[in-house]
Every structure is written in C-alpha cells, then in structure tokens.
N, C-alpha and C positions, 0 to 999 in steps of 0.2 A: 791803550787797547790791549787785549789779551786773547790768546787762543783758548779754545774750549778744552784742550788737553790739559790735565792737571795731575799733580801728585795725589795719590789716593789718601795719603796721610795729611794733606793740607786741609786747614779748616774751611768749612763751607762759608761762602759769602752770606751776609745777613740779608735775607729776603723776606718780605712780608707777604702773607697769603692774600691773593686777590679778593677772596670773599671777606676778609677783614677790612679791606679798603672799601668794598661795597657797603659793608655794615657801618663803617665810620661815616660815609657820605649819607647813608640813610638816617643815622642818628642826628646829623646836622640838618636834616630835611633839605638836602641839596642833591642835585644830580651828580653822578659820577661821570667824569669826562675822559674820553679815550682817543688816542691817536690811531687811526686806521692803518692796516697793513697796505703799504703802497709800493708797488714794484719800483725799485731803485731809490725811492725817496725816503722811506722811513728808516734810514740808517741811524747809527748811534749818535752822530753829531746832531742830527735833527731831533731825535728822541730826547736828547738832553735839553735841547732848546725849548721844545714845547712843554716839557716837564717843569721847567722853571716858570712857565706862564700858566700853570694850573692844570695840566693834564695829569690825571691820576694813574692811568694805565697806558702803556705804549706797546703797540704791536710791531713786530719786525715785518719786513716784506715777506711774502710767501716764499718758503724754501721747499724745494723738491726733496722729499724724504729719501727717495731711492738714491739720488746722487749724493746727498748729505751723508748717508750711511757708508758709502763706498769710496768717497773721494776726500782726501785731506785738504786739497785745495778748495773744494766746495765748502768745507767746514770753516776754513780760515777766512774765506771771502764773504760767505753768506751770513755769518753770525758773529758779530763783534760785541765785546763787553768792555766795560770800563774797570780797570784795576786800580786806578789812582784817583779818578774823579768821581762824579756822581753817576750812579747806575740806576736809572729810573726803573720802577716796577715794570718788568718786561714780559710780554706774552709772545712766545715764538709760534708763528703760524706756519703750518706745513701743508703742502699739497701731496696727497697720497691716495692710493686706491687699493693698497694691500695692508691688512691689519698689522702684520709683523713689521713691515717697513715703518709705519707710523710709530709703533711701539718702540722700536729700536732707536729711531731718531729722537723720540721724546726722552728716552733714557740718556742719550748723549748730552742733551741740553739741560736736563733736570738740575744738575748742580749749580747752574748759572742763571736760570730763568725762573720766574714765579709760576709759570704754567705753559701749557701748549694748547694750540687752537687748530682745529681742522677746517681748511678752506672748502666750503661748499657753496661759494658764491661767485667766484671769478667767472665772468661770462666770455672771456677771450676764446676765440675759436681753437687756438692751439691747445689750450688747457682742456677744453671740452672734448677735443679729439682724442686726448689721452685719458679720458674718463677721470678728469680732475675738476676741481672747482664746481661750477654750477651743474656740470653733468652728474654730479653726485646727488643732486636733488631728485633724480630718478632711481637712486640706489639706496633707499632707506635702510634695507637690511645690511648692506655692506657698511654703511656709515655706523650703524649700531655695532657691528662686529669690530670695527676699527676702534671705536670708543671703548668698548669692553676690553679688548686686547691691550690697549694702551694703559688703562687703569690697572689691569692685572700685572702687566709687565713692570710698571712703576712700583706697585706694591711689593712685588717679589724682590725688587732692588732696594727695598727699605724706605721708599718715599711714602709720605702720609697723604693718601688720596681719599680720605674719608669725608670730604665736603666740610660742612660747618663744624664737625667735631674735631677737625684738625687745623682750624684756623690759627691756633696759637703754637702749633708745632714748627720748629725751625726747618723741618723736612716736609712741611705741607706744600703741596703742589696742586694746581688746578688742571682740568681738562674741559675744553669748551668747543663749541662749533659756531661758525658764522654762515648764515644761510640767506638765500633769496626766497621768493614765494612762487607758487604756481598760478596759472590763470584760474584754475579751479581750486579755491582755497581749501576745499575738503581734502585734497591731496596733501596740502601743506600740514594740515592737522594730523593726518595719518602719519606723515613723515615725522613730525615732532613727537607724537605719541610713541613711535618706535625708538627714536633717538634718545629722548629724555627718559623713557622707561617709567616705572611706577613712581608716582609722586612721593611716596614715603621712602623710596630707595632709588633715587634718580641716578642716572649714569653720567650726567654732565653738570658742571658747576653753574653755568649760565649759558645763555644763547644770545647771539647778536643777529638781529633781523634787518636785512636790507629789503624794504618792501617794494622791490621791482622784480619782474620776472627776468629770466635769462636773456630774453630778447628785447627788453625794454631799454631804450637809450637813456643815458643820464640826463638828457635835456627834458625828459618827460617827468613831471612831478611824481614823487613817491606815492604809492597806493595807501593812503592813510586810512581808508575804510578797512583794508585788510589788516593793517597794523592794529587798529582798534579792536578788531575781533580777536586777533591772536593774543594781544596783551591781556584782554579781559579773561581769556581762557587759561593762560599759562603763568601769569604774573604771580599768582599765589603759590606756585610750585617752585619757581626759581627766578633770579634776576634776569631782566631783559634789557639789552642795549639797542638803541635805534641807530642805524647807519644809513645815511642818505639825506641830502639837502640840509645839512647842518652847517650854515655859513655865517650866522650872526646870532649872538645871544639875545639880541633885541628882536629878532625875527625868526625864532625857532619854528620848525614845522608842526608845532602843537600850540594850543592855547587853552587856557582855563576859562570856563564860562560859569555864570551863576546858575543856581538851581532853577530860578525863575525863568531865565532865558532858555535853559534846556527844556523845561516843561512846556514852554510856549511854542517850541518848534514842532512843525507838523511831521507826522511819521512818514509822510510821502515826500519830504524834502530830499533833494539830491545831496549826497554827502559832499563836503568840500574836499576835493582831491588834493589840494595843496596844503591843507592844515588839518591836523588831527584835533578835534574838539573834545575836551574832557571836562567832566563835571567837577566843580570846585565846591567843597563842603562849606567853606567859610568865605563867601565872596568878599573881596576887598572893599567894595562899596556899601556893605551892609551897615546898618545903623550902629551895630556893636563895635565896628572897627573904625577908629578915627582915620580920616583921610590926610595923608602927609602933604605938606605944602611944597616940599622939595621935589622937583620933577624927576630927578634921578631915583629918589626913594619911591615915587609913584610907579615908575617903570619897573623897578625891582619887585615891588609888591604885586604888580599885575602879572608878572611872569609866573607860570605854573611851577609847582614843586612836586617832588615825588609823592608827598602825602596826598595830593589830589590827582595823581595820574597813576597809570599802571606801569610806567617806565622807571627803570633804575638809573638810566643814564644815556648819554649821547656819544657817538663815535663820529669823528670828522676826518675827511681825507682832503678834498680840494680846498675846503675852508681853512684848514690849518696850513696847507701848503702856501696859500696866499697871505695868511695872517697867523703866524705861530702864537700870537698873543690872544687869539680868539676867545679861549676859555678863561682868560683873565678879564674879560669884559671890554677889551679894546675893540672899537668898531673897525679899525684898520691897522695894518702892521706899523708899529713904531720903529724908529731908527735903532733904538736900543736892542730890539729883537734881531735886527740884521747884525749888529755888532756882536751880540751873544752867540749867534750862529757861527760867525766867522771865527770867533775865539774857540768855539768847540771844534770846528774843522781843523784848527791848528793842532789840537791834541788828538783828534780822531780823523785823520786825513781821508778825503774823498777825491775822486777824479775831478780835474778842473772843470770839465764840461758839466758835471753834475752840480758842482758848487755854483757855477754861473747860472744854471737853470733855477736853482733854489732862490738865488738872489734876485733874478729877473721876476720870479713869481712874487716875492716879497715887496719889490719896488714898484710893481704894477698895480692896476686897479684891483680892489678886493672883490671877494665873492658875495659880500653882504650888501646892505643898502648904501653904505658909504663907499662910493667909487673913486674917492680921491686917491692919488698915487704918490708915492714918495718921489718918484722921478718921472719926468715927462716922457712921451714916446720918443722924442728925439734923443733925450739923455739915455734912455734904455737901449737905443740902437748901438750905443758905444760898446755894449757887452759883447757884441759879435766880433769886435776887433781885439778883444783881450786874449792874449796867448799864454799868460803865466799868472801864477797866484799873486806875485808881488805887484803886478800892474793892477790886478783886481782890487787888492787892498788899498793901494794908493788912490784909485778912482773912487772907491767908496768913502774913504776918509775925506777926500776933497769935496764930494757931494754932500756928505753929512754936515761938514762945516759950512758949506754954502747955503744949505737949506735950513739949518737949525741954529747957526751961529756958534755952535759948540765945536771945538776943535776935535777932529776925528781921532779916535784913540785906538783904532784897530791894529795898526802897526806897532804902536807902543805896547799894547796889551799882549801882542804876539811876541 
C-alpha cells in the first residue's frame, strides 16, 4: 500500500481513462461491470479481489471531502493504493457540498485514481442532515457548480478532463455523479439536465442511477419504469450505469424481449416493477438465428446486451459482497475467491472485524437464486469466536480442505 503524498518528480502511475474502458466494453457488446462504493467494505483488498473476477471499475467507499482535505490521517486511512501489486481502475467517491472542497479533494487523488465521483445517493440520515448524499438530489444547481468547479480545478492543474477527446491521454481523468430518483420523475429530469449540461458539451463523463428514492428501502424492488424513461432520454448523451438489485448475472433486473412480444403488449399493461423490459432487435429465437443446444450457451444468448438496451453497465454492492465472483458468471462465491481475498488482505491489511465480516458474507447464502452456502450456519457461528488473523486463516484452510478435498493454501500463500 502507499500514501497519496508523492514526490512531484516521480512518474505518474499508468492509469486507463474510464471512458476508454466503457468504449472497450461497448465494442465487445458487453456490459461494463462496477463495484459500488460501500462504507467500510470497498477497500483496496476487496477491490483487488473483485477486479480479478471481472469487475472493470472499482469505487472507493465515500470519502468526506472536507476532512480529506484537512487531515493527513483521513487521507492515509480513507484512500489506499497499491504500489507493488495490482491497482484496479479506481474511481474515488467523495461526499461534498462545497464546490471548492470537492475540487481540492479531486486534485489530491488525481495522480493515483482514474476519476472522481460525487455521491448524490447515500440515503443515511447523518449524510442527509449534513446536506450530503441523497440530500443533494434537492440541490441541482449546487451539484452543477461542484462538477464545474472540479473540472476547472483539475484542468488548471494540468489534468485532461476533456471527456472522449482525452481518453488516450496519460493525464486523462473523469468526473461523474451517482444519483437516486425523485417520486416525481420530472424533477429527476430537470436535475439531470442541469448536472449533465448541454449534450454537445456535457459536464460529466457518465452517470450512475440507483432507481430508488431517498426514502425507498432496499427491500423494495428498484423502479424499473423510471429507469427505462431516464435511459431512453439520456443514453444517447452519455453512458449510464445501473445500481441496485444486481445479484446474479442469470437474473439481472432487466430482460430482452422480441419485437413481436413487445408489440403484442397492451399499452394499458402495468409495468413490471422488478424487471426492466427492453426491446431486442435480433431476437435469439428468430428463424435467422440458430438455436444452440448447449443450455449454458442458450442462457448466455438470451441475456440482454448493450446493443439492445440503453444501459452501459451494472454496478453491484450487496451482490459482490456475498459473491466477489458475481461478474465472472459464478452463481455463488467459490472457495478460490475467499482464498484470493485473504491473500490480498495479507498485502493490504484490514481490521480483523472487517475481514471476518467479509468472509462471513462470502461463506453464507448468496444474494442470487443459488442460496447454497460454503459453510453451514453452525460452521459460520465459529467466526464470532475468532480473535486473531492466524486463527481465521487456520479455520478457513481447515474448512476449505474439508469441503473441497483440496488442501487449504491460505497460510502457505501468506
């Protein structure tokens, strides 16, 4: 790990512009996959783990810009980077409500991160009380000013923030926002019109939409009818990521439908609130497309692609926490992902309680349709008795050998 303080003459780390990663995914006609900003959980060791299993872009936990600017301890503890191992493409998310604070914090992390993101979606009461997170959904002019100030500040410091024209620049950096929606979707459109700016000279590289309101609990399905309207309106202007209810690649909260099935639907039908239905230009069961005999190929072919949706990609939080291999197509967490995470923890240490929580999530029932767990409830109860990292490693090695027949190698690898 390393501190963000550096020698001015030291060479910049090699970082890829996020829009170039978006473009690469689009050219492959696949969705971009992102690890959501999670308080306490999306730290470096976890970001490295999910990146190994197919995550293209990783978000840090939300960092309070004001404290980050003023406190060296906050900078050292809130944002860690890899100096010797793999540094996943990283977006630093900030909580801010003052344009200059966000701009200064962005300038501090610019040498080490691919971009910065403004949190306009955190619904927690403490954040909203400080006019952070979802409270900013009522402050569109302020968010506009923060985005503009940040771009101008980065440009003055010599960073390339010219969107697509700077994707090949080693100093290219992105500025994005993550939002929720309003009960009245017209307010969300007014908000996005203000924050995005003119389509030919937009102010943000992309947006992430969590289609729930500030007061909607996570147990309530996302508002897919709102997402469909917003993606139809804005996807031609900039890339859009979906955040929310992304638990399993085989059961994404969207589906592709054939033109015939779309046209046969009555205009009075009630929208499916759990699944976003999107038109598919080339239906997989058409006479011009041979039907594969392999069930896995059939499932892959039936899954929607960016070319027949208005989405650029998916962002997952709880799904990845339970199964870091989610975007590698694994229906539940494999033992090798647990082993990978523990090896990353050895290089990028985390507090024991945090490590135990991560492993408990990975070893428990998943968030997708496959509810099988690596360890039984009785076995998982042992985690509460573990008081040091050595005991945790021994326990996991023992259980991995017991359940898989493969001798645990976590202690050996460490």
